[in-house]
Structures are given as structure tokens and as C-alpha cells.
LOSEKE-343275 format. One line per 2 residues: their letters; for each residue x, y, z of N, C-alpha, C, O, CB. Coordinates in steps of 0.02 Angstrom, whole numbers. Last residue first. Glycine has a CB too. Layout:
REM LOSEKE-343275
a	X/Y/Z/X/Y/Z/X/Y/Z/X/Y/Z/X/Y/Z | ... $
//
This chain:
REM LOSEKE-343275
xx	4942/4208/6232/4889/4205/6282/4821/4202/6247/4769/4199/6280/4892/4266/6329 | 5074/4111/6167/5020/4160/6151/4965/4153/6204/4943/4097/6217/4990/4148/6078 $
xx	5241/4085/6153/5185/4075/6197/5134/4131/6183/5150/4191/6187/5208/4075/6272 | 5315/4025/6002/5303/4081/6048/5242/4062/6092/5196/4026/6070/5291/4149/6008 $
xx	5443/3913/5942/5375/3938/5949/5371/3993/6000/5419/4005/6037/5327/3883/5968 | 5578/3893/5920/5532/3854/5879/5460/3882/5885/5420/3875/5838/5534/3780/5901 $
xx	5727/3965/5907/5661/3979/5935/5609/3945/5894/5596/3965/5837/5647/4053/5939 | 5844/3926/5842/5848/3939/5913/5778/3947/5945/5771/3937/6005/5889/4000/5925 $
xx	5819/3908/5707/5855/3856/5743/5849/3864/5819/5847/3814/5855/5927/3857/5724 | 5755/4025/5674/5719/3962/5664/5751/3905/5703/5717/3861/5728/5715/3944/5589 $
xx	5856/4118/5694/5801/4118/5743/5759/4052/5735/5732/4027/5784/5754/4182/5732 | 5938/4086/5582/5962/4079/5650/5906/4073/5701/5906/4031/5746/6007/4137/5668 $
xx	5852/4118/5477/5881/4052/5482/5905/4037/5553/5893/3983/5580/5939/4044/5434 | 5831/4255/5501/5776/4208/5504/5801/4135/5511/5771/4096/5549/5733/4216/5440 $
xx	5961/4304/5478/5934/4306/5547/5873/4257/5553/5866/4223/5604/5912/4379/5565 | 5970/4283/5342/6020/4250/5387/5991/4249/5460/5996/4200/5496/6091/4287/5386 $
xx	5868/4366/5297/5862/4293/5285/5912/4256/5332/5896/4203/5358/5877/4274/5208 | 5918/4496/5338/5854/4469/5361/5852/4394/5354/5834/4361/5402/5797/4500/5323 $
xx	6022/4577/5306/6038/4514/5338/5975/4477/5363/5979/4432/5404/6087/4527/5396 | 6079/4684/5180/6019/4657/5215/6035/4587/5240/6058/4544/5203/5956/4655/5167 $
xx	6183/4722/5104/6187/4739/5173/6126/4713/5213/6124/4720/5274/6192/4813/5180 | 6155/4693/4975/6202/4647/5008/6208/4662/5082/6235/4622/5120/6271/4651/4975 $
xx	6078/4799/4933/6043/4738/4954/6090/4689/4988/6066/4646/5025/6010/4705/4894 | 6117/4959/4991/6140/4903/4950/6108/4838/4978/6111/4825/5038/6219/4898/4949 $
xx	5980/5071/5015/6037/5034/5038/6053/4977/4990/6010/4951/4954/6024/5007/5108 | 5880/5206/5064/5912/5171/5008/5973/5132/5035/6012/5160/5073/5933/5222/4951 $
xx	5817/5226/5187/5790/5256/5127/5816/5217/5065/5778/5199/5020/5809/5331/5124 | 5778/5133/5326/5827/5141/5273/5794/5169/5211/5747/5138/5184/5862/5075/5259 $
xx	5676/5100/5410/5711/5165/5420/5762/5181/5367/5788/5237/5365/5744/5166/5486 | 5637/4976/5373/5589/5029/5361/5622/5099/5371/5598/5148/5344/5529/5021/5408 $
xx	5742/4896/5418/5738/4911/5346/5688/4969/5331/5698/5006/5282/5716/4848/5309 | 5826/4949/5559/5764/4921/5534/5759/4941/5461/5771/4999/5444/5701/4945/5576 $
xx	6004/4917/5571/5947/4961/5565/5885/4921/5544/5890/4867/5515/5962/5017/5516 | 6139/4886/5667/6090/4854/5626/6028/4898/5631/6004/4915/5685/6075/4779/5648 $
xx	6313/4914/5685/6246/4941/5685/6201/4900/5642/6220/4881/5586/6245/5012/5663 | 6434/4845/5685/6425/4900/5734/6352/4923/5739/6332/4950/5790/6469/4959/5717 $
xx	6493/4682/5673/6445/4732/5647/6433/4783/5704/6423/4764/5762/6376/4699/5622 | 6569/4564/5679/6599/4631/5689/6557/4685/5657/6581/4728/5620/6670/4633/5660 $
xx	6509/4444/5682/6524/4470/5617/6553/4541/5620/6562/4574/5568/6462/4470/5576 | 6493/4417/5817/6526/4367/5775/6547/4396/5708/6597/4374/5680/6480/4307/5763 $
xx	6419/4529/5858/6486/4516/5886/6525/4469/5841/6584/4480/5829/6481/4486/5957 | 6302/4515/5785/6342/4575/5777/6414/4562/5803/6463/4582/5771/6308/4635/5815 $
xx	6254/4393/5833/6271/4400/5761/6316/4460/5751/6364/4456/5713/6208/4407/5717 | 6229/4431/5965/6279/4381/5951/6302/4385/5880/6362/4380/5866/6253/4313/5966 $
xx	6125/4524/5940/6186/4546/5975/6243/4496/5962/6299/4517/5949/6174/4553/6051 | 6028/4445/5881/6057/4497/5842/6123/4520/5874/6172/4533/5839/6008/4556/5835 $
xx	5999/4364/5991/6023/4333/5929/6058/4385/5885/6110/4371/5855/5963/4300/5891 | 5950/4454/6084/6016/4419/6098/6043/4386/6036/6104/4381/6027/6009/4365/6154 $
xx	5831/4499/6006/5885/4541/6028/5950/4506/6044/6002/4527/6019/5863/4577/6086 | 5735/4399/5989/5778/4417/5933/5837/4458/5953/5889/4454/5921/5739/4454/5881 $
xx	5660/4395/6104/5703/4338/6087/5752/4352/6033/5805/4322/6031/5661/4280/6067 | 5596/4519/6085/5639/4509/6144/5686/4448/6133/5745/4451/6152/5594/4497/6208 $
xx	5524/4494/5970/5576/4544/5969/5623/4538/6027/5684/4549/6021/5546/4612/5969 | 5436/4399/6023/5480/4381/5969/5539/4431/5965/5597/4410/5956/5441/4380/5902 $
xx	5370/4474/6119/5406/4416/6139/5458/4394/6085/5515/4374/6100/5357/4360/6154 | 5309/4573/6039/5358/4593/6088/5401/4534/6110/5461/4541/6118/5323/4624/6148 $
xx	5220/4486/5967/5270/4528/5932/5327/4548/5980/5386/4542/5963/5235/4594/5902 | 5140/4443/6070/5181/4395/6032/5237/4431/5995/5294/4407/5991/5137/4354/5983 $
xx	5082/4565/6109/5123/4527/6156/5169/4476/6123/5227/4466/6142/5080/4492/6205 | 5008/4594/5993/5062/4639/6015/5110/4602/6065/5171/4610/6062/5032/4703/6049 $
xx	4919/4485/5998/4965/4495/5940/5023/4541/5960/5080/4526/5944/4927/4525/5879 | 4850/4510/6115/4889/4447/6108/4940/4453/6051/4997/4429/6057/4841/4387/6093 $
xx	4787/4629/6077/4836/4630/6132/4882/4567/6128/4942/4571/6137/4798/4634/6201 | 4704/4580/5976/4755/4629/5959/4809/4632/6013/4868/4637/5997/4724/4698/5950 $
xx	4623/4499/6056/4664/4466/6004/4720/4516/5983/4777/4495/5973/4619/4445/5941 | 4562/4598/6135/4603/4545/6166/4649/4510/6115/4707/4494/6129/4557/4493/6200 $
xx	4492/4665/6040/4545/4700/6075/4592/4650/6107/4653/4658/6107/4517/4749/6126 | 4400/4566/6008/4449/4586/5955/4507/4626/5986/4563/4622/5962/4415/4627/5899 $
xx	4328/4559/6128/4363/4501/6102/4416/4519/6052/4471/4491/6053/4314/4455/6070 | 4278/4690/6141/4324/4664/6192/4363/4603/6166/4423/4596/6179/4286/4645/6256 $
xx	4193/4693/6028/4250/4740/6034/4301/4713/6086/4362/4715/6074/4225/4811/6054 | 4103/4590/6066/4142/4586/6004/4203/4632/6006/4258/4611/5988/4097/4605/5944 $
xx	4049/4641/6183/4085/4579/6182/4129/4572/6121/4187/4551/6126/4037/4521/6186 | 3985/4760/6129/4035/4763/6181/4079/4700/6184/4140/4706/6187/4002/4774/6248 $
xx	3894/4700/6038/3943/4747/6014/4002/4755/6066/4060/4756/6047/3910/4815/6000 | 3816/4621/6127/3854/4590/6072/3909/4636/6048/3965/4614/6037/3807/4571/6013 $
xx	3759/4722/6202/3803/4674/6234/3847/4639/6182/3907/4630/6192/3762/4622/6274 | 3677/4780/6102/3728/4820/6139/3779/4775/6169/3839/4788/6163/3697/4864/6194 $
xx	3594/4672/6072/3636/4703/6020/3693/4742/6051/3751/4736/6029/3594/4749/5976 | 3531/4654/6197/3572/4599/6168/3620/4628/6113/3678/4609/6110/3525/4543/6136 $
xx	3462/4775/6205/3515/4758/6255/3560/4703/6228/3621/4706/6235/3482/4733/6323 | 3373/4758/6100/3423/4813/6099/3480/4800/6147/3538/4812/6131/3392/4878/6117 $
xx	3300/4651/6153/3336/4644/6090/3392/4698/6085/3449/4684/6067/3287/4649/6031 | 3239/4710/6263/3289/4655/6272/3330/4645/6210/3390/4630/6215/3254/4589/6291 $
xx	3156/4808/6190/3208/4827/6240/3261/4772/6252/3321/4786/6250/3175/4844/6307 | 3063/4739/6113/3116/4775/6081/3174/4789/6129/3232/4783/6112/3090/4839/6051 $
xx	2966/4690/6201/3005/4640/6160/3066/4674/6127/3117/4641/6115/2959/4606/6103 | 2916/4805/6258/2942/4753/6302/2984/4700/6262/3031/4670/6289/2882/4718/6340 $
xx	2866/4867/6143/2924/4896/6177/2955/4845/6224/3017/4842/6229/2905/4960/6215 | 2756/4783/6121/2809/4790/6071/2873/4817/6102/2928/4792/6088/2786/4836/6015 $
xx	2681/4807/6234/2708/4741/6222/2765/4740/6172/2814/4704/6179/2654/4697/6198 | 2649/4944/6206/2687/4925/6268/2719/4856/6261/2777/4847/6279/2641/4925/6331 $
xx	2578/4939/6086/2641/4976/6089/2682/4957/6151/2743/4955/6147/2627/5051/6089 | 2520/4769/6059/2509/4838/6083/2576/4874/6086/2628/4840/6088/2474/4838/6153 $
xx	2537/4675/5906/2553/4689/5976/2536/4761/5995/2536/4806/5953/2628/4676/5989 | 2511/4673/5773/2468/4634/5816/2481/4648/5891/2439/4633/5933/2476/4560/5801 $
xx	2611/4746/5713/2542/4766/5705/2493/4732/5752/2441/4759/5769/2521/4752/5635 | 2730/4674/5750/2718/4741/5772/2645/4765/5768/2620/4799/5813/2759/4785/5732 $
xx	2772/4554/5709/2718/4554/5758/2697/4624/5779/2652/4632/5820/2737/4514/5819 | 2878/4578/5625/2818/4549/5596/2759/4547/5642/2702/4540/5620/2832/4480/5573 $
xx	2969/4625/5720/2941/4670/5671/2878/4642/5639/2830/4678/5628/2992/4684/5618 | 2997/4503/5785/2966/4559/5822/2934/4608/5774/2878/4631/5786/3019/4595/5867 $
xx	3057/4431/5679/2997/4406/5713/2960/4462/5749/2899/4467/5744/3016/4350/5762 | 3169/4512/5656/3119/4501/5604/3053/4477/5632/3000/4499/5611/3145/4451/5554 $
xx	3237/4495/5778/3214/4560/5756/3160/4555/5704/3110/4591/5707/3271/4601/5731 | 3265/4360/5772/3223/4384/5823/3195/4453/5804/3136/4468/5815/3261/4385/5891 $
xx	3354/4363/5662/3293/4323/5658/3243/4347/5711/3184/4353/5696/3308/4247/5668 | 3456/4446/5716/3418/4468/5655/3352/4428/5648/3300/4456/5630/3462/4459/5590 $
xx	3503/4363/5817/3473/4427/5835/3430/4454/5775/3376/4481/5785/3530/4479/5854 | 3556/4258/5743/3502/4248/5791/3463/4310/5806/3402/4311/5807/3528/4220/5854 $
xx	3659/4326/5676/3605/4295/5638/3544/4282/5681/3487/4294/5660/3629/4229/5607 | 3740/4361/5786/3709/4414/5745/3651/4386/5703/3599/4419/5697/3762/4448/5698 $
xx	3781/4236/5824/3741/4274/5870/3705/4329/5832/3646/4342/5845/3783/4303/5925 | 3859/4204/5711/3802/4163/5730/3753/4199/5776/3692/4194/5769/3827/4100/5762 $
xx	3959/4299/5721/3915/4299/5662/3852/4259/5676/3798/4278/5655/3951/4270/5600 | 4026/4264/5835/3986/4325/5836/3939/4329/5777/3885/4357/5782/4031/4385/5835 $
xx	4085/4143/5793/4040/4145/5851/3994/4206/5849/3933/4201/5859/4081/4146/5916 | 4163/4190/5688/4110/4143/5675/4058/4141/5731/3997/4137/5720/4139/4075/5665 $
xx	4254/4270/5760/4212/4299/5707/4152/4255/5693/4095/4279/5686/4254/4309/5642 | 4319/4173/5837/4280/4225/5869/4230/4259/5819/4172/4272/5836/4328/4278/5899 $
xx	4382/4100/5733/4336/4068/5782/4289/4120/5813/4229/4110/5816/4376/4032/5837 | 4463/4198/5676/4409/4168/5635/4357/4134/5680/4297/4138/5668/4438/4115/5586 $
xx	4548/4225/5785/4507/4279/5756/4449/4249/5718/4392/4272/5725/4548/4324/5709 | 4608/4103/5799/4572/4131/5857/4523/4183/5830/4465/4186/5850/4621/4161/5911 $
xx	4676/4094/5678/4625/4042/5695/4582/4068/5751/4521/4055/5751/4659/3974/5717 | 4763/4200/5692/4714/4201/5637/4658/4153/5653/4599/4169/5643/4747/4184/5569 $
xx	4840/4156/5800/4800/4216/5808/4746/4222/5754/4691/4245/5768/4844/4277/5807 | 4903/4047/5740/4859/4039/5800/4812/4098/5810/4753/4089/5825/4902/4031/5863 $
xx	4973/4111/5635/4921/4059/5622/4873/4050/5681/4813/4046/5673/4954/3992/5606 | 5062/4190/5708/5014/4221/5662/4956/4173/5648/4897/4192/5650/5048/4241/5594 $
xx	5137/4092/5770/5096/4138/5811/5043/4172/5768/4986/4181/5789/5142/4191/5845 | 5196/4036/5657/5154/3995/5699/5108/4039/5742/5049/4025/5748/5197/3949/5744 $
xx	5274/4144/5613/5221/4119/5568/5171/4076/5611/5110/4080/5601/5254/4076/5509 | 5362/4159/5722/5318/4213/5703/5259/4189/5661/5202/4209/5672/5357/4265/5665 $
xx	5429/4034/5721/5391/4055/5780/5342/4110/5764/5286/4108/5789/5438/4080/5835 | 5483/4035/5592/5439/3983/5612/5397/4005/5672/5336/3995/5673/5480/3920/5629 $
xx	5476/4192/5503/5511/4146/5549/5460/4093/5572/5400/4106/5571/5543/4185/5612 | 5388/4276/5436/5415/4217/5400/5457/4171/5445/5473/4115/5425/5457/4240/5341 $
xx	5343/4384/5513/5294/4346/5473/5323/4280/5447/5285/4233/5436/5269/4389/5414 | 5453/4436/5578/5393/4423/5618/5345/4377/5579/5312/4335/5610/5358/4489/5636 $
xx	5539/4457/5471/5559/4410/5525/5498/4389/5564/5492/4331/5583/5611/4441/5571 | 5470/4554/5402/5481/4488/5371/5497/4436/5423/5473/4379/5421/5538/4492/5320 $
xx	5478/4657/5495/5412/4634/5474/5419/4564/5443/5379/4520/5456/5379/4684/5423 | 5614/4684/5499/5582/4653/5557/5514/4626/5539/5494/4574/5567/5575/4702/5614 $
xx	5738/4671/5399/5668/4681/5389/5630/4647/5446/5614/4587/5441/5647/4655/5320 | 5891/4753/5431/5850/4692/5437/5777/4712/5431/5757/4764/5456/5862/4656/5505 $
xx	6056/4804/5384/5986/4817/5399/5947/4751/5396/5966/4702/5363/5956/4869/5351 | 6218/4864/5442/6174/4818/5404/6102/4834/5419/6088/4875/5463/6188/4745/5422 $
xx	6377/4932/5447/6304/4944/5458/6266/4896/5412/6280/4890/5353/6284/5019/5443 | 6510/4943/5423/6490/4898/5477/6416/4907/5494/6394/4890/5549/6534/4910/5541 $
xx	6530/5036/5324/6556/4967/5315/6533/4919/5366/6535/4858/5354/6630/4968/5315 | 6482/5153/5380/6445/5122/5327/6466/5050/5315/6425/5008/5297/6452/5161/5264 $
xx	6587/5182/5472/6519/5170/5496/6477/5132/5442/6442/5084/5459/6485/5238/5515 | 6690/5206/5385/6696/5150/5431/6626/5131/5461/6611/5072/5473/6746/5168/5486 $
xx	6639/5317/5320/6653/5256/5283/6658/5197/5328/6634/5143/5312/6716/5264/5243 | 6632/5406/5430/6570/5386/5395/6581/5322/5356/6538/5278/5357/6547/5442/5348 $
xx	6768/5416/5465/6717/5390/5514/6654/5367/5478/6627/5314/5493/6698/5444/5566 | 6818/5473/5347/6842/5407/5370/6792/5376/5418/6775/5317/5412/6911/5413/5404 $
xx	6747/5597/5350/6740/5550/5292/6762/5480/5314/6727/5431/5300/6783/5574/5229 | 6794/5649/5473/6721/5633/5463/6712/5584/5405/6673/5537/5410/6680/5699/5450 $
xx	6931/5660/5443/6908/5618/5502/6834/5601/5492/6814/5543/5502/6917/5657/5571 | 6930/5750/5338/6959/5684/5329/6933/5636/5383/6915/5579/5369/7036/5688/5330 $
xx	6872/5863/5400/6839/5830/5344/6863/5758/5332/6824/5713/5317/6849/5870/5282 | 6972/5889/5495/6905/5874/5516/6866/5838/5462/6831/5789/5475/6871/5936/5535 $
xx	7084/5914/5415/7086/5857/5460/7016/5838/5483/7000/5778/5491/7131/5873/5520 | 7037/6031/5350/7053/5969/5311/7053/5908/5354/7026/5857/5335/7122/5975/5277 $
xx	7025/6117/5459/6964/6099/5419/6978/6033/5380/6936/5988/5378/6945/6158/5369 | 7162/6122/5494/7113/6097/5542/7047/6076/5507/7018/6024/5523/7099/6152/5595 $
xx	7218/6180/5381/7239/6113/5400/7188/6081/5448/7172/6021/5443/7309/6115/5432 | 7160/6306/5385/7143/6258/5329/7161/6188/5347/7125/6142/5330/7179/6278/5264 $
x	7223/6354/5499/7151/6347/5499/7130/6297/5446/7088/6253/5458/7117/6413/5489 $
//
């Protein structure tokens, strides 16, 4: 019985050491932000966000001006006329909020699609890297509690992906 326990402990220790020797980790967030394709996608999405924000800011300013004008006329208008001017303004505010939300949701969706596309392109690169370097496991750095920095291969993967993938298609 003692021999069986000893053999089991020896086997587990050997398996764990062999597993640890062929395990590496990668910082996917860094790959997404610092690879050429990822950084270019981030820039496009940021420009789209700023453009949309500027457009909505302009509309909001126009609505505020119109609101100010209506409020300044409140004493001179009958309650019915005042309501007739307020209702379209409320509808414009409501429409603006809906359009703004839809636009930002669309940008978020584009960002998720770009992230998925980059990760999809990254998989064959990682698989080839694993085969070439006899690696059995690559973990996401976020899942690693503590690890030797020499086991991180993020920069090597970024170099490879920069050579193989120059840009991403963004909707």
C-alpha cells in the first residue's frame, strides 16, 4: 500500500513538473491594445466614438437653446401654445437619447466584433507557436495568480501577429 501511495505521489509530482515546464502565459489585453491591428482598430473606434459624441453634443446644444427660448416665452404664451411648443421638444430629447444609446451600442458591438476577430486570428498563431516551441499550455495572464516572468510570451506573440496581421475589418 505504501509503495502504491509513493508511486502515485511520484507520478503526480513528475506530471506537475512536466506540466509547469511547458506552460506559458500571455496578456491578451496587451495583445489587443498594442499589436498593430489591435491598436489600429482601437484608434478607428475611438475616432468613431468622438465623431458621434460631437454630433450628439451639437444636437444637445440646439435643444438647450430651443428650451431656453420656450422658457423665455412662457409668460407670453397661453398654456395651450406653451404645451404645443414643449411637446415636440420633449420628443426631440427622447429621440436624441434613443439615437445616442443606439449609436454607442453599435460602437460597443463593433469593438466586441474587432476583439473577436483579433482573437480568432490569434488562435492559429498561438497554435503554431505552441507546436514550434513544444508548449503544452498557454494561459491568459489574468488567470495566473503568480508566475515567473520568463514564462510570459506576450511580446513574442505581438511581434508575430504584427508580421502576419496588419489590420482588422471594423464595421
